MIFIMAR-617717 format. One record per residue (C-alpha): residue number from 1; y negated, x negated, z negated. Coordinates in steps of 0.1 Angstrom, whole numbers, plus 5000, padded with zeros to 4 digits. Layout:
// MIFIMAR-617717
(atom NUM (Y X Z)) ...
This chain:
// MIFIMAR-617717
(atom 1 (5000 5000 5000)) (atom 2 (4966 4986 5009)) (atom 3 (4938 4983 4985)) (atom 4 (4918 5010 5004)) (atom 5 (4945 5036 4995)) (atom 6 (4952 5024 4960)) (atom 7 (4934 5034 4928)) (atom 8 (4916 5001 4923)) (atom 9 (4884 4996 4904)) (atom 10 (4863 5003 4934)) (atom 11 (4878 5037 4941)) (atom 12 (4862 5071 4933)) (atom 13 (4891 5081 4911)) (atom 14 (4883 5054 4886)) (atom 15 (4846 5059 4887)) (atom 16 (4827 5071 4856)) (atom 17 (4814 5108 4857)) (atom 18 (4778 5096 4861)) (atom 19 (4787 5078 4893)) (atom 20 (4807 5107 4907)) (atom 21 (4777 5130 4901)) (atom 22 (4754 5106 4920)) (atom 23 (4778 5105 4950)) (atom 24 (4781 5143 4951)) (atom 25 (4743 5147 4950)) (atom 26 (4738 5121 4978)) (atom 27 (4763 5140 5000)) (atom 28 (4746 5173 4992)) (atom 29 (4712 5159 5002)) (atom 30 (4726 5144 5034)) (atom 31 (4737 5178 5046)) (atom 32 (4701 5192 5043)) (atom 33 (4681 5186 5075)) (atom 34 (4653 5162 5069)) (atom 35 (4631 5178 5096)) (atom 36 (4627 5213 5109)) (atom 37 (4644 5221 5142)) (atom 38 (4622 5214 5172)) (atom 39 (4618 5251 5180)) (atom 40 (4598 5253 5147)) (atom 41 (4613 5288 5143)) (atom 42 (4594 5308 5117)) (atom 43 (4569 5280 5111)) (atom 44 (4533 5290 5105)) (atom 45 (4508 5280 5132)) (atom 46 (4477 5259 5128)) (atom 47 (4448 5278 5111)) (atom 48 (4422 5265 5137)) (atom 49 (4428 5260 5174)) (atom 50 (4465 5270 5173)) (atom 51 (4470 5265 5211)) (atom 52 (4475 5231 5227)) (atom 53 (4471 5227 5264)) (atom 54 (4497 5203 5276)) (atom 55 (4502 5183 5308)) (atom 56 (4540 5180 5312)) (atom 57 (4554 5150 5328)) (atom 58 (4572 5167 5357)) (atom 59 (4555 5150 5386)) (atom 60 (4562 5179 5411)) (atom 61 (4533 5194 5430)) (atom 62 (4540 5231 5423)) (atom 63 (4539 5224 5386)) (atom 64 (4507 5203 5388)) (atom 65 (4488 5223 5361)) (atom 66 (4485 5227 5324)) (atom 67 (4508 5247 5301)) (atom 68 (4499 5262 5267)) (atom 69 (4520 5257 5236)) (atom 70 (4517 5269 5200)) (atom 71 (4508 5242 5174)) (atom 72 (4528 5244 5142)) (atom 73 (4508 5239 5110)) (atom 74 (4527 5208 5101)) (atom 75 (4517 5191 5134)) (atom 76 (4481 5203 5132)) (atom 77 (4466 5169 5120)) (atom 78 (4485 5148 5146)) (atom 79 (4484 5171 5176)) (atom 80 (4450 5160 5188)) (atom 81 (4438 5157 5225)) (atom 82 (4451 5126 5241)) (atom 83 (4484 5121 5221)) (atom 84 (4519 5120 5235)) (atom 85 (4541 5150 5227)) (atom 86 (4575 5164 5235)) (atom 87 (4578 5201 5245)) (atom 88 (4605 5224 5256)) (atom 89 (4602 5233 5292)) (atom 90 (4621 5257 5314)) (atom 91 (4629 5286 5291)) (atom 92 (4626 5321 5306)) (atom 93 (4608 5351 5293)) (atom 94 (4641 5365 5280)) (atom 95 (4646 5337 5255)) (atom 96 (4621 5349 5228)) (atom 97 (4629 5351 5191)) (atom 98 (4605 5361 5164)) (atom 99 (4576 5361 5189)) (atom 100 (4583 5325 5199)) (atom 101 (4597 5314 5232)) (atom 102 (4628 5292 5228)) (atom 103 (4652 5271 5249)) (atom 104 (4646 5247 5277)) (atom 105 (4649 5210 5279)) (atom 106 (4628 5185 5260)) (atom 107 (4602 5167 5282)) (atom 108 (4573 5144 5275)) (atom 109 (4537 5153 5280)) (atom 110 (4501 5148 5268)) (atom 111 (4478 5172 5249)) (atom 112 (4446 5175 5270)) (atom 113 (4429 5202 5249)) (atom 114 (4431 5223 5217)) (atom 115 (4421 5260 5221)) (atom 116 (4416 5290 5199)) (atom 117 (4436 5312 5223)) (atom 118 (4457 5310 5254)) (atom 119 (4451 5325 5288)) (atom 120 (4488 5333 5290)) (atom 121 (4496 5367 5277)) (atom 122 (4532 5362 5269)) (atom 123 (4549 5344 5239)) (atom 124 (4544 5306 5236)) (atom 125 (4568 5279 5228)) (atom 126 (4559 5256 5200)) (atom 127 (4552 5219 5203)) (atom 128 (4585 5202 5196)) (atom 129 (4572 5168 5184)) (atom 130 (4542 5146 5183)) (atom 131 (4556 5113 5196)) (atom 132 (4527 5093 5183)) (atom 133 (4493 5101 5168)) (atom 134 (4477 5074 5189)) (atom 135 (4453 5091 5214)) (atom 136 (4460 5073 5247)) (atom 137 (4446 5098 5272)) (atom 138 (4408 5102 5270)) (atom 139 (4385 5125 5289)) (atom 140 (4373 5097 5312)) (atom 141 (4408 5086 5321)) (atom 142 (4419 5122 5326)) (atom 143 (4390 5129 5349)) (atom 144 (4397 5097 5370)) (atom 145 (4434 5106 5373)) (atom 146 (4426 5141 5384)) (atom 147 (4402 5127 5411)) (atom 148 (4428 5102 5423)) (atom 149 (4455 5129 5425)) (atom 150 (4432 5152 5445)) (atom 151 (4422 5125 5469)) (atom 152 (4458 5114 5476)) (atom 153 (4474 5148 5476)) (atom 154 (4495 5139 5446)) (atom 155 (4502 5153 5411)) (atom 156 (4483 5144 5380)) (atom 157 (4515 5135 5362)) (atom 158 (4524 5109 5388)) (atom 159 (4490 5093 5385)) (atom 160 (4492 5092 5347)) (atom 161 (4526 5074 5351)) (atom 162 (4506 5046 5368)) (atom 163 (4476 5048 5344)) (atom 164 (4492 5050 5310)) (atom 165 (4518 5023 5301)) (atom 166 (4550 5032 5283)) (atom 167 (4548 5034 5245)) (atom 168 (4558 5005 5223)) (atom 169 (4560 5014 5186)) (atom 170 (4556 4979 5173)) (atom 171 (4525 4974 5194)) (atom 172 (4511 5007 5182)) (atom 173 (4516 4998 5145)) (atom 174 (4498 4965 5150)) (atom 175 (4460 4967 5145)) (atom 176 (4437 4955 5172)) (atom 177 (4412 4927 5165)) (atom 178 (4376 4935 5155)) (atom 179 (4353 4936 5185)) (atom 180 (4331 4906 5191)) (atom 181 (4293 4909 5195)) (atom 182 (4279 4907 5231)) (atom 183 (4276 4871 5244)) (atom 184 (4244 4857 5257)) (atom 185 (4235 4863 5293)) (atom 186 (4249 4835 5315)) (atom 187 (4230 4813 5339)) (atom 188 (4235 4822 5376)) (atom 189 (4254 4789 5382)) (atom 190 (4271 4789 5416)) (atom 191 (4256 4824 5423)) (atom 192 (4224 4805 5432)) (atom 193 (4241 4795 5465)) (atom 194 (4238 4831 5477)) (atom 195 (4205 4847 5489)) (atom 196 (4205 4874 5462)) (atom 197 (4231 4860 5439)) (atom 198 (4208 4852 5410)) (atom 199 (4192 4886 5412)) (atom 200 (4226 4903 5411)) (atom 201 (4235 4885 5378)) (atom 202 (4201 4893 5363)) (atom 203 (4205 4929 5372)) (atom 204 (4239 4931 5355)) (atom 205 (4226 4914 5324)) (atom 206 (4197 4939 5323)) (atom 207 (4220 4969 5322)) (atom 208 (4215 4980 5358)) (atom 209 (4243 4992 5382)) (atom 210 (4240 4972 5415)) (atom 211 (4266 4978 5442)) (atom 212 (4274 4948 5464)) (atom 213 (4299 4936 5490)) (atom 214 (4303 4899 5483)) (atom 215 (4313 4874 5511)) (atom 216 (4324 4845 5490)) (atom 217 (4319 4809 5501)) (atom 218 (4350 4788 5507)) (atom 219 (4362 4767 5478)) (atom 220 (4374 4772 5442)) (atom 221 (4342 4785 5427)) (atom 222 (4349 4822 5432)) (atom 223 (4366 4824 5399)) (atom 224 (4336 4810 5381)) (atom 225 (4313 4834 5400)) (atom 226 (4335 4864 5389)) (atom 227 (4335 4852 5353)) (atom 228 (4297 4850 5353)) (atom 229 (4294 4886 5367)) (atom 230 (4317 4898 5338)) (atom 231 (4298 4877 5312)) (atom 232 (4265 4892 5324)) (atom 233 (4279 4927 5321)) (atom 234 (4292 4920 5286)) (atom 235 (4257 4906 5276)) (atom 236 (4242 4940 5284)) (atom 237 (4266 4956 5259)) (atom 238 (4289 4972 5285)) (atom 239 (4325 4967 5297)) (atom 240 (4338 4951 5328)) (atom 241 (4370 4954 5349)) (atom 242 (4383 4929 5375)) (atom 243 (4413 4937 5398)) (atom 244 (4429 4909 5418)) (atom 245 (4459 4909 5441)) (atom 246 (4485 4889 5422)) (atom 247 (4493 4871 5389)) (atom 248 (4482 4837 5403)) (atom 249 (4447 4849 5410)) (atom 250 (4446 4868 5377)) (atom 251 (4455 4836 5358)) (atom 252 (4427 4817 5375)) (atom 253 (4401 4843 5366)) (atom 254 (4415 4844 5331)) (atom 255 (4411 4806 5328)) (atom 256 (4375 4808 5341)) (atom 257 (4366 4836 5317)) (atom 258 (4381 4817 5287)) (atom 259 (4362 4786 5297)) (atom 260 (4329 4805 5299)) (atom 261 (4332 4829 5270)) (atom 262 (4360 4816 5248)) (atom 263 (4390 4835 5234)) (atom 264 (4390 4872 5223)) (atom 265 (4364 4887 5247)) (atom 266 (4388 4898 5275)) (atom 267 (4425 4906 5281)) (atom 268 (4448 4898 5309)) (atom 269 (4469 4928 5321)) (atom 270 (4497 4917 5343)) (atom 271 (4534 4926 5345)) (atom 272 (4543 4890 5334)) (atom 273 (4531 4897 5299)) (atom 274 (4561 4920 5290)) (atom 275 (4560 4956 5278)) (atom 276 (4551 4950 5242)) (atom 277 (4523 4925 5248)) (atom 278 (4509 4944 5277)) (atom 279 (4508 4977 5257)) (atom 280 (4491 4959 5228)) (atom 281 (4465 4945 5251)) (atom 282 (4460 4979 5267)) (atom 283 (4456 4995 5233)) (atom 284 (4430 4969 5224)) (atom 285 (4410 4980 5254)) (atom 286 (4415 5017 5246)) (atom 287 (4404 5012 5210)) (atom 288 (4373 4994 5220)) (atom 289 (4383 4960 5205)) (atom 290 (4380 4943 5239)) (atom 291 (4355 4952 5266)) (atom 292 (4366 4931 5296)) (atom 293 (4399 4933 5316)) (atom 294 (4413 4911 5343)) (atom 295 (4445 4923 5359)) (atom 296 (4465 4932 5389)) (atom 297 (4469 4966 5407)) (atom 298 (4479 4986 5376)) (atom 299 (4448 4975 5357)) (atom 300 (4426 4997 5380)) (atom 301 (4431 5025 5354)) (atom 302 (4424 5003 5323)) (atom 303 (4404 5025 5298)) (atom 304 (4375 5002 5294)) (atom 305 (4348 5017 5272)) (atom 306 (4311 5019 5283)) (atom 307 (4322 5006 5317)) (atom 308 (4294 4987 5334)) (atom 309 (4311 4968 5362)) (atom 310 (4342 4973 5384)) (atom 311 (4351 4944 5407)) (atom 312 (4380 4939 5432)) (atom 313 (4388 4906 5449)) (atom 314 (4404 4904 5484)) (atom 315 (4407 4942 5490)) (atom 316 (4425 4936 5522)) (atom 317 (4456 4922 5504)) (atom 318 (4486 4946 5507)) (atom 319 (4493 4941 5470)) (atom 320 (4463 4964 5461)) (atom 321 (4482 4994 5476)) (atom 322 (4504 5011 5450)) (atom 323 (4540 5018 5462)) (atom 324 (4547 5047 5438)) (atom 325 (4534 5082 5444)) (atom 326 (4507 5091 5452)) (atom 327 (4502 5055 5464)) (atom 328 (4465 5049 5457)) (atom 329 (4446 5018 5467)) (atom 330 (4429 4998 5440)) (atom 331 (4397 4996 5461)) (atom 332 (4394 5034 5464)) (atom 333 (4402 5039 5428)) (atom 334 (4375 5015 5417)) (atom 335 (4351 5033 5441)) (atom 336 (4359 5065 5423)) (atom 337 (4353 5049 5389)) (atom 338 (4319 5035 5401)) (atom 339 (4309 5069 5412)) (atom 340 (4322 5088 5381)) (atom 341 (4310 5063 5355)) (atom 342 (4278 5053 5374)) (atom 343 (4285 5017 5369)) (atom 344 (4281 4985 5390)) (atom 345 (4305 4978 5418)) (atom 346 (4315 4944 5433)) (atom 347 (4339 4940 5463)) (atom 348 (4345 4903 5470)) (atom 349 (4366 4881 5491)) (atom 350 (4365 4851 5515)) (atom 351 (4370 4876 5544)) (atom 352 (4356 4910 5550)) (atom 353 (4376 4943 5556)) (atom 354 (4363 4971 5578)) (atom 355 (4361 4993 5547)) (atom 356 (4338 4968 5531)) (atom 357 (4316 4967 5562)) (atom 358 (4315 5005 5562)) (atom 359 (4302 5005 5526)) (atom 360 (4273 4982 5537)) (atom 361 (4266 5001 5570)) (atom 362 (4264 5034 5551)) (atom 363 (4239 5020 5526)) (atom 364 (4262 5026 5496)) (atom 365 (4264 4989 5488)) (atom 366 (4242 4959 5496)) (atom 367 (4255 4927 5512)) (atom 368 (4258 4896 5490)) (atom 369 (4262 4865 5512)) (atom 370 (4250 4830 5517)) (atom 371 (4228 4817 5545)) (atom 372 (4243 4801 5576)) (atom 373 (4233 4766 5566)) (atom 374 (4251 4770 5532)) (atom 375 (4282 4784 5550)) (atom 376 (4283 4754 5573)) (atom 377 (4281 4730 5544)) (atom 378 (4309 4747 5525)) (atom 379 (4333 4755 5553)) (atom 380 (4357 4731 5570)) (atom 381 (4356 4722 5607)) (atom 382 (4377 4746 5627)) (atom 383 (4393 4736 5660)) (atom 384 (4414 4757 5683)) (atom 385 (4444 4751 5706)) (atom 386 (4450 4778 5733)) (atom 387 (4476 4784 5760)) (atom 388 (4458 4762 5785)) (atom 389 (4458 4733 5760)) (atom 390 (4495 4738 5753)) (atom 391 (4504 4739 5790)) (atom 392 (4487 4706 5796)) (atom 393 (4501 4689 5765)) (atom 394 (4534 4671 5770)) (atom 395 (4540 4669 5732)) (atom 396 (4535 4706 5728)) (atom 397 (4561 4714 5755)) (atom 398 (4586 4691 5738)) (atom 399 (4580 4700 5702)) (atom 400 (4559 4732 5703)) (atom 401 (4531 4714 5686)) (atom 402 (4499 4702 5704)) (atom 403 (4487 4666 5701)) (atom 404 (4456 4678 5683)) (atom 405 (4478 4692 5655)) (atom 406 (4496 4659 5652)) (atom 407 (4464 4640 5650)) (atom 408 (4450 4663 5623)) (atom 409 (4481 4660 5602)) (atom 410 (4482 4622 5606)) (atom 411 (4445 4618 5597)) (atom 412 (4447 4643 5568)) (atom 413 (4477 4626 5552)) (atom 414 (4456 4595 5547)) (atom 415 (4433 4614 5523)) (atom 416 (4454 4641 5506)) (atom 417 (4478 4670 5511)) (atom 418 (4479 4690 5544)) (atom 419 (4486 4727 5544)) (atom 420 (4508 4742 5572)) (atom 421 (4506 4780 5574)) (atom 422 (4537 4796 5590)) (atom 423 (4538 4833 5598)) (atom 424 (4564 4853 5580)) (atom 425 (4596 4862 5599)) (atom 426 (4600 4898 5610)) (atom 427 (4567 4906 5626)) (atom 428 (4574 4930 5655)) (atom 429 (4553 4921 5686)) (atom 430 (4532 4947 5705)) (atom 431 (4523 4947 5742)) (atom 432 (4492 4930 5755)) (atom 433 (4476 4922 5788)) (atom 434 (4492 4891 5802)) (atom 435 (4458 4879 5816)) (atom 436 (4432 4885 5789)) (atom 437 (4456 4894 5759)) (atom 438 (4438 4926 5751)) (atom 439 (4461 4950 5732)) (atom 440 (4477 4977 5754)) (atom 441 (4467 5011 5740)) (atom 442 (4473 5048 5749)) (atom 443 (4447 5065 5770)) (atom 444 (4450 5097 5750)) (atom 445 (4448 5086 5713)) (atom 446 (4443 5048 5716)) (atom 447 (4475 5041 5698)) (atom 448 (4496 5010 5705)) (atom 449 (4519 5010 5735)) (atom 450 (4555 4999 5730)) (atom 451 (4580 4989 5756)) (atom 452 (4612 5009 5757)) (atom 453 (4647 4997 5766)) (atom 454 (4643 5011 5801)) (atom 455 (4610 4993 5806)) (atom 456 (4588 5024 5802)) (atom 457 (4558 5023 5779)) (atom 458 (4553 5048 5751)) (atom 459 (4526 5053 5726)) (atom 460 (4536 5045 5690)) (atom 461 (4513 5072 5677)) (atom 462 (4515 5103 5698)) (atom 463 (4547 5095 5717)) (atom 464 (4533 5100 5752)) (atom 465 (4547 5078 5780)) (atom 466 (4524 5057 5800)) (atom 467 (4534 5051 5836)) (atom 468 (4503 5037 5852)) (atom 469 (4487 5014 5826)) (atom 470 (4460 4989 5835)) (atom 471 (4438 4968 5813)) (atom 472 (4403 4983 5807)) (atom 473 (4390 4948 5800)) (atom 474 (4400 4928 5830)) (atom 475 (4418 4953 5853)) (atom 476 (4451 4935 5850)) (atom 477 (4484 4954 5854)) (atom 478 (4509 4929 5839)) (atom 479 (4520 4930 5802)) (atom 480 (4535 4905 5779)) (atom 481 (4552 4906 5745)) (atom 482 (4541 4881 5719)) (atom 483 (4563 4854 5706)) (atom 484 (4573 4853 5669)) (atom 485 (4590 4827 5647)) (atom 486 (4578 4793 5634)) (atom 487 (4606 4779 5613)) (atom 488 (4615 4753 5639)) (atom 489 (4578 4741 5639)) (atom 490 (4580 4734 5601)) (atom 491 (4613 4714 5607)) (atom 492 (4596 4694 5635)) (atom 493 (4568 4685 5611)) (atom 494 (4592 4673 5584)) (atom 495 (4611 4651 5609)) (atom 496 (4579 4637 5623)) (atom 497 (4567 4624 5589)) (atom 498 (4599 4613 5572)) (atom 499 (4581 4593 5545)) (atom 500 (4559 4622 5534)) (atom 501 (4572 4647 5509)) (atom 502 (4574 4683 5522)) (atom 503 (4568 4712 5497)) (atom 504 (4574 4748 5506)) (atom 505 (4559 4779 5492)) (atom 506 (4571 4814 5501)) (atom 507 (4588 4846 5489)) (atom 508 (4616 4829 5471)) (atom 509 (4595 4802 5454)) (atom 510 (4557 4804 5453)) (atom 511 (4539 4773 5441)) (atom 512 (4507 4777 5422)) (atom 513 (4491 4742 5426)) (atom 514 (4500 4709 5443)) (atom 515 (4486 4675 5433)) (atom 516 (4460 4656 5452)) (atom 517 (4484 4632 5469)) (atom 518 (4496 4630 5505)) (atom 519 (4522 4657 5512)) (atom 520 (4530 4685 5537)) (atom 521 (4528 4719 5521)) (atom 522 (4545 4745 5543)) (atom 523 (4536 4780 5532)) (atom 524 (4538 4816 5544)) (atom 525 (4505 4836 5544)) (atom 526 (4494 4846 5509)) (atom 527 (4516 4821 5491)) (atom 528 (4494 4790 5497)) (atom 529 (4491 4769 5465)) (atom 530 (4458 4755 5455)) (atom 531 (4454 4717 5459)) (atom 532 (4435 4697 5434)) (atom 533 (4404 4687 5451)) (atom 534 (4412 4708 5482)) (atom 535 (4434 4701 5512)) (atom 536 (4424 4674 5536)) (atom 537 (4435 4695 5566)) (atom 538 (4453 4727 5575)) (atom 539 (4474 4739 5605)) (atom 540 (4475 4776 5613)) (atom 541 (4505 4778 5635)) (atom 542 (4518 4805 5659)) (atom 543 (4487 4826 5657)) (atom 544 (4502 4851 5682)) (atom 545 (4528 4860 5656)) (atom 546 (4501 4876 5634)) (atom 547 (4478 4888 5662)) (atom 548 (4507 4905 5679)) (atom 549 (4517 4928 5651)) (atom 550 (4519 4965 5661)) (atom 551 (4492 4975 5638)) (atom 552 (4455 4986 5640)) (atom 553 (4446 4959 5615)) (atom 554 (4464 4930 5632)) (atom 555 (4432 4911 5641)) (atom 556 (4415 4918 5608)) (atom 557 (4446 4908 5589)) (atom 558 (4451 4876 5609)) (atom 559 (4415 4865 5603)) (atom 560 (4418 4873 5566)) (atom 561 (4450 4851 5563)) (atom 562 (4434 4823 5582)) (atom 563 (4401 4823 5562)) (atom 564 (4421 4824 5530)) (atom 565 (4440 4793 5540)) (atom 566 (4408 4776 5554)) (atom 567 (4390 4783 5522)) (atom 568 (4414 4759 5504)) (atom 569 (4404 4730 5527)) (atom 570 (4376 4706 5518)) (atom 571 (4342 4711 5534)) (atom 572 (4335 4696 5568)) (atom 573 (4312 4670 5552)) (atom 574 (4342 4657 5532)) (atom 575 (4364 4655 5563)) (atom 576 (4381 4689 5560)) (atom 577 (4396 4702 5593)) (atom 578 (4415 4733 5603)) (atom 579 (4435 4736 5635)) (atom 580 (4445 4771 5646)) (atom 581 (4470 4775 5674)) (atom 582 (4458 4807 5691)) (atom 583 (4438 4817 5722)) (atom 584 (4402 4806 5715)) (atom 585 (4386 4835 5734)) (atom 586 (4400 4861 5711)) (atom 587 (4375 4878 5687)) (atom 588 (4394 4869 5654)) (atom 589 (4397 4832 5665)) (atom 590 (4360 4831 5674)) (atom 591 (4351 4846 5640)) (atom 592 (4372 4819 5623)) (atom 593 (4355 4791 5643)) (atom 594 (4320 4805 5633)) (atom 595 (4333 4814 5598)) (atom 596 (4318 4848 5603)) (atom 597 (4342 4875 5589)) (atom 598 (4314 4899 5583)) (atom 599 (4304 4899 5620)) (atom 600 (4340 4905 5630)) (atom 601 (4343 4934 5605)) (atom 602 (4311 4950 5618)) (atom 603 (4323 4949 5654)) (atom 604 (4357 4963 5644)) (atom 605 (4339 4991 5626)) (atom 606 (4318 5000 5656)) (atom 607 (4349 5002 5678)) (atom 608 (4368 5023 5654)) (atom 609 (4339 5047 5651)) (atom 610 (4339 5050 5689)) (atom 611 (4376 5057 5690)) (atom 612 (4379 5078 5658)) (atom 613 (4400 5053 5639)) (atom 614 (4401 5048 5601)) (atom 615 (4381 5042 5580)) (atom 616 (4356 5062 5600)) (atom 617 (4381 5090 5602)) (atom 618 (4407 5100 5575)) (atom 619 (4444 5100 5583)) (atom 620 (4476 5112 5568)) (atom 621 (4512 5103 5577)) (atom 622 (4539 5129 5575)) (atom 623 (4574 5116 5578)) (atom 624 (4609 5130 5575)) (atom 625 (4637 5143 5596)) (atom 626 (4626 5159 5629)) (atom 627 (4634 5194 5617)) (atom 628 (4616 5189 5583)) (atom 629 (4585 5175 5599)) (atom 630 (4583 5203 5625)) (atom 631 (4587 5229 5598)) (atom 632 (4561 5213 5576)) (atom 633 (4535 5210 5604)) (atom 634 (4542 5246 5613)) (atom 635 (4535 5258 5578)) (atom 636 (4505 5237 5568)) (atom 637 (4470 5252 5572)) (atom 638 (4452 5222 5586)) (atom 639 (4414 5221 5590)) (atom 640 (4401 5233 5623)) (atom 641 (4390 5198 5633)) (atom 642 (4424 5182 5625)) (atom 643 (4443 5164 5653)) (atom 644 (4481 5159 5651)) (atom 645 (4494 5128 5668)) (atom 646 (4531 5127 5674)) (atom 647 (4557 5129 5660)) (atom 648 (4573 5097 5670)) (atom 649 (4606 5080 5657)) (atom 650 (4603 5058 5626)) (atom 651 (4621 5025 5628)) (atom 652 (4654 5029 5609)) (atom 653 (4663 5010 5578)) (atom 654 (4689 4984 5586)) (atom 655 (4720 4982 5563)) (atom 656 (4716 4955 5537)) (atom 657 (4678 4952 5541)) (atom 658 (4654 4964 5515)) (atom 659 (4639 4999 5521)) (atom 660 (4602 4998 5527)) (atom 661 (4580 5025 5512)) (atom 662 (4580 5056 5535)) (atom 663 (4610 5043 5555)) (atom 664 (4641 5065 5559)) (atom 665 (4672 5059 5539)) (atom 666 (4699 5037 5556)) (atom 667 (4717 5057 5582)) (atom 668 (4690 5084 5586)) (atom 669 (4667 5089 5615)) (atom 670 (4632 5101 5607)) (atom 671 (4601 5109 5626)) (atom 672 (4564 5104 5617)) (atom 673 (4533 5124 5627)) (atom 674 (4498 5113 5621)) (atom 675 (4471 5139 5612)) (atom 676 (4435 5127 5619)) (atom 677 (4403 5144 5607)) (atom 678 (4366 5134 5612)) (atom 679 (4344 5123 5584)) (atom 680 (4337 5150 5558)) (atom 681 (4371 5167 5562)) (atom 682 (4392 5143 5542)) (atom 683 (4392 5165 5510)) (atom 684 (4402 5196 5530)) (atom 685 (4431 5177 5547)) (atom 686 (4444 5164 5513)) (atom 687 (4442 5199 5499)) (atom 688 (4460 5215 5528)) (atom 689 (4488 5189 5527)) (atom 690 (4492 5192 5490)) (atom 691 (4494 5230 5491)) (atom 692 (4520 5230 5519)) (atom 693 (4541 5203 5501)) (atom 694 (4539 5223 5468)) (atom 695 (4551 5254 5486)) (atom 696 (4581 5236 5500)) (atom 697 (4591 5222 5466)) (atom 698 (4587 5257 5450)) (atom 699 (4611 5270 5476)) (atom 700 (4636 5242 5469)) (atom 701 (4637 5228 5504)) (atom 702 (4664 5202 5506)) (atom 703 (4650 5181 5534)) (atom 704 (4624 5157 5520)) (atom 705 (4590 5152 5537)) (atom 706 (4569 5122 5527)) (atom 707 (4531 5127 5528)) (atom 708 (4508 5097 5525)) (atom 709 (4470 5098 5527)) (atom 710 (4453 5068 5543)) (atom 711 (4485 5048 5551)) (atom 712 (4478 5011 5553)) (atom 713 (4498 5006 5585)) (atom 714 (4495 5032 5613)) (atom 715 (4503 5011 5643)) 
């Protein structure tokens, strides 16, 4: 017999009567529930404001509204606007007991308001639980989320999923530090290089709300300039928010702010921080302990108090576009914040997007740029190699690299590292004139023409076939497809300089910095590391691979990538040289040679206005199976001035490849239609699409239809 079954000293049979009584009392107490059931059956309601208006976290369009719940008296103190709660959702009218609706599944939500009575005439269910008494959803954040949901035809619950981070109990229990007093106003510093830079900093420090589109000079000083703009805003007693494309850029701005202001005046909100630390930093901002935020895309919703400045760097980077519904863009969210909070706005970058040019052309923002002489002193020398040069160059025919590129590399390696930008694999070419290289576009909607297997041309937007195309620029009739791929070029460089170390930076392994020693740094666009002291030279290879993308923004994006790489090169006065392998007569190449991204963006804007392209017009993409798209377009009540382009087939998702946002599941074949409206009808378009999508969901339609407002790539 084991000791557990015997009557040893530790058994209950040999225990004294006092111990047995304690055991029985403990068991009796354990059987009594420590908390009331979450239906709160029979519980008294709060004496004042007994109704809580709750936003339930369902994320479906036909439930994108508030629901009223009864507030039990025991939850009265904690159930305040802005806190997280759990409620029962989905019970029918027949499940009523003692005047209280019961049943349904537990679901998360936020209290948005306490009311004296409900607009709903039937019985209310009670709040099940207050998850945390910490108010995380303020009126300003709720208003911003509502505006973003309406603009992008999405649900408020989906936007709040992006805006409010998941709760962490340990971070909530930890007190936030005491806020520091405002710092002194900074000196203009490198802002003095710009024509109105010093005035901009002085305006921020004085409490004004200037709005500017900033064309930053090449070099590493942009982080210091952003830090001084934040410091000037803090000096006025207001808060500041800076959104950058990735963690590397955020770390650089973080270091610049720490060097200028010291510790404790700002927080860094990035995914690398981890859930607990990130939530603790977010709470510090929400509680008013910190008034400045630097972060990546998700930081665009940071609840900064007394917001005085919102700034976004490099708004053309694809990382600023959220991939989760309703897929807002950081630039547009910050524009909404600047309008709602009446604060300053700063859109900066080495390049210039068409959207930035439109802000200046409309008068909503003022340009903030340096004079041409200052640009020439700061920018490197840019040289081009076109098709004619390649045809005459024996070395280029043998190794696919022109002699000029070899010379630039050889000379640059004598003084420091050399950057080699290689386009990413997978760019799909579009058709262009074989003589002048102008993109081939549809005569009906100006969409890109694509070559079919049988040789026929078809528009990638409206699907119309084009049988008699000719170039409107030069009158030519011959077309050519652009050539992609540059991996062999990087291999040739490595073999040509065997004694020089070769470092690579790309999707699998991205370098942050490289030392100021001779080396070849081969990088894909956007992954270029920063060289200490700047690169001695840079090669921008296979320019047609980026210019030949089947997208409206191909030229703008190529120029942005080239200028971002060239900005890391030393100025021309220090021997910095950039060699770009692309046709020198093309507009993006000429803009790079002149270092004039603003002029390129202004011309692009004028052409898009003439043809009705975004951002002058508003567009929406509707994708799904052919039957679902046809049914949706037949049911939606579009504005009278809306134009439907397509539908056209969507490229299928290949097995084993990652699924891109908006792409069909592997094995399915989808179609996409574009809906275009003129300026002023964007809100009506979003409302119509949201209403039609909500009706489909309420009917329980099985075939999904994806709706995206202002898609970043439209062909």
